N, C-alpha and C positions, 0 to 999 in steps of 0.2 A: 685683333678685333675682327669681328665677322662683318663682312660688308653686306650691304642691303642686297646686292646681287646674289650672294650666297644664300641668304635667308629666303629670298624670292625663289631661287632655284630649288632649294630643299623643300619649300612649301609646294611648289608645282609637282615635284617628284612624289611627294607624300599624297597629294590629291590624285595623281594618276594611279598610284599603287592602291589607294583606298577605293577608287572607282572600279578598278578591275576586280576587287574582292566583292564589292557591293553589287555589281552587275553580273557577276558570274555565279554559276550554281552547278551542282552535280547531283546525280541521283542514280539509284540502282534499278535494274530491271530483272525480272525472273525469266526463266525458260523451262519448258517441260515438254515431254513427248509421251504419248501412249502408243505402244506398238500393238497392233491387232494381229491375231492369228490369220493365216491365209484361209480363205473360204474354199471349202470343197463341196461339190454337188455330185451326188451319186444316185443312180437309178436303183431304187429299192424294188419296185414292181413296174413292169411295162404295161402300158394301156393295152387291154385285150378285150375285144368285143365278143370273143368266143366264136362259136359257129352259128352263123345267121342264115336263115332262109329268106330269099327275096322273091318277089313275083315278077311280073312282066312290066310293071310301071316304075317310073323313077320314084325315089324316096330318100329318106334319111334314117339313120340309126344314131341315137345319142346315148352316151354313157356319162352319168353324172359324177360329181366329185365324191359321191358316196358309193359309187359302183352300180347304182340303179340304171337299168337299161330300158330304152323305149324306142319306138319307131313310128314313122309316118309313111304315107304314100304306098309304094309297092312292097313295103315291108310286110311279109306274110307271118313270120313268127320266128321264135328262137328255138334252136334244137335243145335237146336234153343237156348239152354241154354248156348252156348259157350260165350255169352256176359258176363257170370258170371266168366269166366276164369280170373285169376289174378296171378301175380307174388307174392312171399312172400315179405312182407315189415316188417322190424324189426326196432324198435325205440331204440335209444341209448341215455342215459343221463349220464353226468359226469361233469367235470370241464370245464368251458368256455375256448375256443380257444386252447385246448390241442389236440395233435396228438394222434390217436389211431390206432392200427393194427387190421385187420379183417381177420378171418380165419374160415372155417367150420371144425367141428370136424371130419366129415366123407366125403370122396370124393364121395361116393355113399351110398344110404340107401335102405333097403328093404321095400316096401309097402306091407302090409299083407292084404289079402282079408277078408272081414267080410260078414255076411249074406249068400247069395247064392254063394259067391266066397270064402267062408271059406276054409282055407288051401292053397289057391293059393297065389302067390307072383308076384310082379313086381319090377324092379330095377329102381330107380330114381337117376340120377347122372349128370355128365357134368355140374355141377353147375357154374353159373356165378354171380358175385357180382358187384353191381354198387353203390358206387365206389368200386374199387378193391384194395386189399392190405392194404391201409391206408387211413384215412380221418382225417380232423380236425373238432372237435366239434365247433358248432356255438358260438356266443357271449352269448347265453343263455345256452350253454353246451349240445346241442342236435344234433342229426344227424339221418337221415332215410337211411336205407340200403335196396336196392331192390335186390331180389334173383330170378334168373330164373334157369331152369334145363330141363333135357330130361329124359323122362320115356320110357323104352323099353318094348315091349310086344311080346309074342310068337304067332306063328300061332295058331289060334283057342283059344286064351286066354279066360278064363271063364269070362263072364260078371258079374258085381257087383261092390260094393264099395271097394276101397283099401285105406289104410292110413299108415303113418309112420312119424317119426320125425327126424330132424337133429338139431345140435346146432351151433349157431353163437358164436364164441369166440372173445371177444374184450378186448384188453389190452392197457394201456398207453404206448407210445413209450418213 
């Protein structure tokens, strides 16, 4: 015969087993990853103001994102070579149809004189990007960024060649 102790013991064990099934649960979770191509940024065209004549006053010369050039102050005029003036054009490659952010490393840069202008400097700043802030790479994973800016010169600035660099920073959003 089965004693009451055994029945009670079996009942308690059944309840404990039943409770662990009733209060437990399991579920699945998914996992995924999308790998993006590394971004490359390449100079297509350097910003070039061409050959500019300046007067004896301080002033500025601006090149727009469309390559249009203008000046103020001591700016006298542009030589016949001004048709060579162009905005900077940077080519970006990465993953197709992805959004990227655009920024310049420096808000302004120093252009340093060489040759007869050795030791002289100019400031290039007020940069404008087109497109600005963000852009979406094409279906082939490319984009072109146009960059314009303004160079400031002092009264009686020494003639000669000046050059400098800035960096376009591109990141996936």
